[in-house]
KEDRENNU-225266 format. One record per residue (C-alpha): residue in three letters; y, x, z. Coordinates in steps of 0.5 Angstrom, whole numbers, padded with zeros to 4 digits, always signed. Each point is the difference from the previous one (the first is absolute). Layout:
// KEDRENNU-225266
alaYXZ
...
END
This chain:
// KEDRENNU-225266
unk-0018-0029+0059
unk-0006+0005+0002
unk+0003+0008-0002
unk-0004+0005-0003
unk-0006-0006-0001
unk-0004-0002-0007
unk+0001-0007+0002
unk+0007-0001+0000
unk+0004-0006+0000
unk+0006+0002-0003
unk+0000+0004-0007
unk+0003+0007+0001
unk+0003+0000-0007
unk+0004-0006+0002
unk+0002+0003+0006
unk+0003+0007-0004
unk+0003-0005-0006
unk+0004-0004+0006
unk+0003+0007+0002
unk+0001+0002-0007
unk+0004-0006-0002
unk+0003-0002+0007
unk+0003+0007+0001
unk+0002+0001-0008
unk-0005+0006-0001
unk-0002+0004-0006
unk-0006+0003+0000
unk-0001+0008-0001
unk-0005+0002-0005
unk-0007-0003+0001
unk-0005+0005+0002
unk-0006+0000-0004
unk-0007+0000+0002
unk+0001+0002+0008
unk-0005-0001+0004
unk+0002-0006+0006
unk-0003+0005+0005
unk+0005+0005-0001
unk+0006-0002-0004
unk+0000-0007+0005
unk+0000+0004+0007
unk+0007-0003+0003
unk+0004+0006-0003
unk+0005-0004+0000
unk+0002-0001+0007
unk+0006+0000+0003
unk-0002+0004+0005
unk+0000+0005-0004
unk+0006+0000-0003
unk+0005-0001+0006
unk-0001+0007+0001
unk+0003+0002-0006
unk+0004-0005-0003
unk+0006-0005+0002
unk-0002-0004-0005
unk-0003-0007+0003
unk-0003-0003-0007
unk-0007-0002+0000
unk-0005+0003-0004
unk-0006-0005-0002
unk-0006+0002-0005
unk-0006-0005-0002
unk-0006+0003-0004
unk-0006-0003-0002
unk-0007+0003-0003
unk-0006-0002-0004
unk-0006+0005-0001
unk+0003+0001-0007
unk+0008+0001+0001
unk+0005+0000+0006
unk+0008-0001+0001
unk+0005+0001+0005
unk+0007-0002-0001
unk+0005+0003+0005
unk+0008-0004+0001
unk+0005+0005-0002
unk+0006-0001+0003
unk-0002+0004+0006
unk-0001+0007-0004
unk+0006-0001-0003
unk+0004-0002+0007
unk-0003+0007+0003
unk+0002+0003-0006
unk+0007-0001+0000
unk+0000+0001+0008
unk-0003+0007-0001
unk+0004+0002-0006
unk+0007-0003+0002
unk-0002+0004+0007
unk-0001+0006-0003
unk+0006+0001-0004
unk+0004-0001+0006
unk-0005+0006+0004
unk-0005+0003-0004
unk-0003+0002+0006
unk-0003-0008+0001
unk-0006+0002-0004
unk-0003+0005+0004
unk-0002-0005+0005
unk-0005-0003-0006
unk-0002+0007-0001
unk-0002+0002+0006
unk-0003-0007+0002
unk-0004+0001-0006
unk-0002+0007+0001
unk-0002-0001+0007
unk-0005-0006-0002
unk-0002+0005-0006
unk-0003+0005+0005
unk-0003-0004+0005
unk-0004-0004-0006
unk-0002+0007-0004
unk-0003+0002+0007
unk-0004-0007+0000
unk-0002+0001-0007
unk-0003+0007+0001
unk-0003-0003+0006
unk-0003-0006-0002
unk-0006+0002-0005
unk-0005-0005-0003
unk-0004+0004+0006
unk+0004-0001+0005
unk+0001-0007-0001
unk-0007-0001+0000
unk+0000+0003+0007
unk+0005-0005+0003
unk-0002-0006+0004
unk+0002-0008-0003
unk+0006+0000+0005
unk+0002+0006-0002
unk+0000-0001-0007
unk+0004-0006+0000
unk+0005+0003+0005
unk+0001+0005-0005
unk+0002-0005-0006
unk+0005-0003+0004
unk+0003+0006+0003
unk+0000+0004-0008
unk+0003-0008-0003
unk+0005+0002+0006
unk+0002+0006-0002
unk+0000-0001-0008
unk+0005-0005+0001
unk+0005+0002+0004
unk+0001+0006-0005
unk+0000-0004-0005
unk+0005-0004+0003
unk+0005+0006+0001
unk-0001+0002-0008
unk+0000-0007-0003
unk+0007+0000-0002
unk-0002+0005-0005
unk-0003-0005-0004
unk+0006-0004-0003
unk+0005+0005-0003
unk+0002+0000-0007
unk+0006+0002-0004
unk+0002-0008+0000
unk-0001+0000+0007
unk+0004+0006+0001
unk+0006-0002-0004
unk+0000-0007+0003
unk+0000+0003+0007
unk+0006+0005-0002
unk+0004-0006-0003
unk+0000-0004+0007
unk+0001+0006+0004
unk+0006+0002-0004
unk-0003+0007+0000
unk+0004+0004-0006
unk-0006+0003-0004
unk+0001-0002-0007
unk-0006-0003-0005
unk+0002+0007-0004
unk-0001+0004+0007
unk-0007-0003+0001
unk-0002+0001-0007
unk+0002+0007+0000
unk-0005+0001+0005
unk-0005-0005+0000
unk-0006+0002-0004
unk+0000+0007+0003
unk+0001-0003+0007
unk-0007-0003-0001
unk-0005+0005-0002
unk-0003+0002+0008
unk+0002+0007+0001
unk-0004+0001+0005
unk-0007-0002-0003
unk-0003-0007-0001
unk-0006-0002+0004
unk-0004+0002-0006
unk+0002+0007+0001
unk-0001-0001+0008
unk-0008-0002-0002
unk-0001+0006-0005
unk+0003+0004+0006
unk-0005-0003+0004
unk-0005+0000-0004
unk+0000+0008-0001
unk+0002+0001+0007
unk-0007-0003+0002
unk-0004+0004-0006
unk+0004+0007+0003
unk-0003-0002+0007
unk-0007-0001-0003
unk-0001-0007+0000
unk-0006-0003-0006
unk-0003-0006-0001
unk-0001-0004+0003
unk+0005+0001+0006
unk+0005+0001-0006
unk-0001-0007-0002
unk+0002-0003+0007
unk+0005+0005+0001
unk+0004-0002-0006
unk-0002-0008+0000
unk+0006-0002+0002
unk+0003+0002-0006
unk-0003-0006-0004
unk+0000-0006+0005
unk+0006-0005-0001
unk+0001-0007+0004
unk-0007-0002-0005
unk-0004+0004+0005
unk-0003+0007-0001
unk-0005+0003-0005
unk-0007+0003+0001
unk+0000+0007+0001
unk-0005+0000-0006
unk+0006-0002-0004
unk+0005+0004+0003
unk-0004+0007-0001
unk-0001-0002-0008
unk+0008-0002+0000
unk+0001+0007+0004
unk-0004+0003-0005
unk+0004-0003-0006
unk+0007+0002+0002
unk-0002+0006+0004
unk-0005+0004-0002
unk+0003+0006-0002
unk+0002+0001+0007
unk-0007+0000+0002
unk+0000+0007+0002
unk+0004+0003+0006
unk+0004+0005-0005
unk+0002-0006-0005
unk+0003-0003+0007
unk+0003+0005+0003
unk+0003+0002-0006
unk+0003-0008-0001
unk+0002+0000+0006
unk+0005+0007-0001
unk+0002-0003-0007
unk+0002-0007+0004
unk+0004+0004+0005
unk+0004+0004-0005
unk+0000-0006-0004
unk+0003-0004+0006
unk+0005+0006+0002
unk+0003+0001-0007
unk+0001-0008+0000
unk+0003+0000+0006
unk+0005+0005-0002
unk+0002-0003-0006
unk+0001-0006+0003
unk+0004+0002+0006
unk+0005+0004-0006
unk+0000-0007-0003
unk+0002-0003+0006
unk+0006+0005+0002
unk+0003-0001-0007
unk+0000-0008+0002
unk+0006-0005+0003
unk-0001-0001+0007
unk-0002-0008-0001
unk-0004+0002-0006
unk-0005+0005+0005
unk+0001-0005+0006
unk-0004-0005-0006
unk-0005+0006-0003
unk-0002+0002+0007
unk-0001-0007+0002
unk-0004-0002-0007
unk-0005+0006+0002
unk-0001-0001+0007
unk-0002-0008-0001
unk-0005+0003-0006
unk-0003+0005+0006
unk+0000-0005+0005
unk-0004-0005-0005
unk-0005+0005-0002
unk-0001+0002+0008
unk-0001-0007+0001
unk-0005-0001-0006
unk-0004+0006+0003
unk+0000-0002+0007
unk-0002-0008-0002
unk-0006+0003-0004
unk-0002+0005+0006
unk+0000-0006+0005
unk-0003-0005-0005
unk-0006+0005-0001
unk-0002+0000+0006
unk+0001-0007+0001
unk-0005-0001-0006
unk-0005+0005+0003
unk-0001-0004+0007
unk+0000-0007-0004
unk-0005+0002-0004
unk-0004+0002+0006
unk+0001-0007+0003
unk-0002-0004-0005
unk-0007+0004-0001
unk-0001-0001+0008
unk+0001-0007-0001
unk-0004-0001-0006
unk+0006-0001-0005
unk+0001+0002-0006
unk+0005+0005-0002
unk+0003-0004-0005
unk+0002-0005+0005
unk+0005+0006+0003
unk+0006-0002-0004
unk+0000-0007+0003
unk+0000+0002+0007
unk+0006-0001+0004
unk+0003+0004+0005
unk+0000-0005+0006
unk-0008+0000-0002
unk+0001+0007+0003
unk+0002-0003+0007
unk-0007-0003+0000
unk-0006+0004+0001
unk-0007+0002-0003
unk-0002-0007+0002
unk+0005-0005-0003
unk-0002+0004-0007
unk-0008-0001+0001
unk+0001-0007+0002
unk+0006-0001-0006
unk-0004+0004-0005
unk-0001-0007-0005
unk+0007-0002+0001
unk+0003+0007-0002
unk-0004+0001-0005
unk+0002-0007-0003
unk+0007+0003+0000
unk-0001+0003-0007
unk-0001-0007-0003
unk+0008-0001+0002
unk+0004+0003+0005
unk+0007+0000+0002
unk+0005+0002+0006
unk+0007+0000+0002
unk+0003+0005+0005
unk+0006-0002+0002
unk+0006+0003+0003
unk-0002-0001+0008
unk-0006+0003-0001
unk-0005-0006-0001
unk-0005+0000-0005
unk-0002-0007-0004
unk-0007+0000-0004
unk-0005-0004-0003
unk-0005-0001-0006
unk+0004-0002-0006
unk+0000-0003-0007
unk+0002+0007-0003
unk+0002-0001-0007
unk+0005-0006+0002
unk+0003+0003+0005
unk+0001+0006-0003
unk+0003-0004-0007
unk+0005-0004+0006
unk+0003+0008+0001
unk+0000+0004-0006
unk+0004-0005-0004
unk+0007+0002+0005
unk+0000+0006-0004
unk+0000-0002-0007
unk+0008-0003+0000
unk+0004+0006-0001
unk-0005+0006-0002
unk-0002-0003-0006
unk+0003-0003-0006
unk-0001-0004-0006
unk+0000+0006-0004
unk-0006+0002+0003
unk+0003+0006+0004
unk-0001+0002+0007
unk+0005+0003+0004
unk+0000+0005+0004
unk+0004+0007+0004
unk+0000+0007-0004
unk-0005+0005+0004
unk+0000+0005-0005
unk+0005-0001-0008
unk-0004+0000-0007
unk-0003-0005-0005
unk-0006-0001-0003
unk-0005-0005-0003
unk-0008+0000+0002
unk-0005-0005+0002
unk-0001-0002+0007
unk-0005+0000+0006
unk+0001-0003+0005
unk-0003+0003+0007
unk-0001-0004+0005
unk-0005+0004+0004
unk-0004+0007-0001
unk-0005-0003-0004
unk+0004-0003-0005
unk+0002+0007-0002
unk-0007+0001-0004
unk+0003+0001-0007
unk+0007+0002+0000
unk+0001+0004-0006
unk+0006+0005+0000
unk+0006-0004-0003
unk+0000-0006+0002
unk+0004-0004+0005
unk-0002+0000+0008
unk+0002-0006+0003
unk-0002-0001+0007
unk+0004-0003+0007
unk+0001+0006+0003
unk-0003+0008-0002
unk-0004+0004+0005
unk-0003+0007+0000
unk-0006-0002-0003
unk+0004-0003-0006
unk+0003+0008-0001
unk-0006+0001-0006
unk+0002-0007-0003
unk+0007+0002+0000
unk-0001+0007-0003
unk-0003-0004-0006
unk+0005-0006-0001
unk+0006+0000-0004
unk+0004-0004+0005
unk-0001-0004+0006
unk+0003-0007+0002
unk-0002-0002+0008
unk+0002-0006+0004
unk+0002+0004+0006
unk+0007+0003+0000
unk+0005+0005+0003
unk+0002+0007-0003
unk-0005+0003+0006
unk-0006-0004-0003
unk-0005+0005-0002
unk+0000-0003-0007
unk+0007+0002-0001
unk-0001+0007+0003
unk-0006+0002-0003
unk+0003-0003-0007
unk+0006+0005+0001
unk-0005+0005+0001
unk-0004-0001-0006
unk+0006-0001-0004
unk-0002-0008-0002
unk+0003-0006-0001
unk-0001-0005+0006
unk+0003-0007+0002
unk-0001-0002+0007
unk+0001-0006+0004
unk-0002-0005-0004
unk-0003-0004+0005
unk-0004-0004-0005
unk-0002+0005-0006
unk-0007+0000+0003
unk-0001-0008-0002
unk+0004+0000-0006
unk-0003+0006-0004
unk-0007+0000-0002
unk-0004+0005-0003
unk+0001+0002-0006
unk+0007-0003-0001
unk+0004+0004-0005
unk+0006+0002+0004
unk+0007+0004+0000
unk+0001+0003+0006
unk+0008+0001+0000
unk+0001+0004+0007
unk+0008+0002-0003
unk+0001-0007+0001
unk-0005-0003+0005
unk-0004-0005-0005
unk-0007-0001-0002
unk+0000-0004-0007
unk-0008-0003-0002
unk+0000+0002-0008
unk-0007-0004+0000
unk-0005-0003+0004
unk-0006+0002+0001
unk-0006-0005-0003
unk-0003-0003+0006
END
């Protein structure tokens, strides 16, 4: 069996399914339209986790893509196990979480310096070996910091109550309910607010386009890749146009500072009125929300630099930019000669390519029949989350109930024609979804966890939101008339759209 070879003799999907079945794994929410390059880059290696967690549960990830769509499927058991480990440890010793906060902040500082240093122009000045070395260094930096914050991904009320029961922690459902909704509102501000602060700070410092777009490029980077500077400039003008002059930007910064101080003062007074165990819970929720937001911003910066370097490398090798999502992290342990020699093989990956990363750090990849392999895994989600009454179930991200027509957004290009009052259905939401979220009547996502982007924005905008369905993007179709009952975590299809 050759590792990371387009002519592998063993199907990577088979390897993943063997792990899934033999270890009785459960799948986490599928990642919709990630790039193989960024998502399948060995983030799940055991070496990244042993520094922070005692748990030995393996984490496996498989991904597949063609030039039209892509999917990635991580297993869930590891995420649950490390969430449980950190939460239980915190209940016994609240100082334990400082380890994770410190680790992420250290990595953030390093990556901020790298991001500031390596502009497009600076990257052009590097020789090929320096570019390959820098990509490997950044991936390693990202995934170590990512591992420190990964325990925040799996936390909701069901998980909380289950954990409290298992360890016989004396905090009743009534006590939890009394603080739950308020505890979920970020007192320190969300990363959307952080981005607005960053933008206005750049303006006050005198940044103008196009350098302003390059400074803010990470706002819109994701597992799918980074946007062009032209796209970034257009989006920034739409989103932050009113803050383009220094006075408006400075006024906004002062306003945000005042608001944050007031919000923190109100929060501190409320916290002082709570019982000891309620206070411990609320502070934990606030900390994991902040850690998750910091993690997102941190990873986005890293992805942006990596994407810039990859664009430069494929250009030098005569490979199209459209092939970047199909590169693998192991490709970058080669050299520019490898890219030139394997140009045709790399380009052919766009027809169908799959990749499996195991917990020991090995990567197996190869060409595949994309639709066949995708359809081997997608049915694994369906049994529990959808029933015969055309209902999809999930977690409550933000309460409320509305009726509307669905619009499924798998990538930013799908947003064309999105109208006010539609139901936004997505694998997960990101910063570039914010304009849509402001127009949507409600949000439904595959991804879950009370600290996810969709849930936090929904609470800020006071819109109904159901998260963690795992299958919403597969079951719901554009034009379906649905009722989003976010008081009970149920989406009911009232009338299917005509095909």
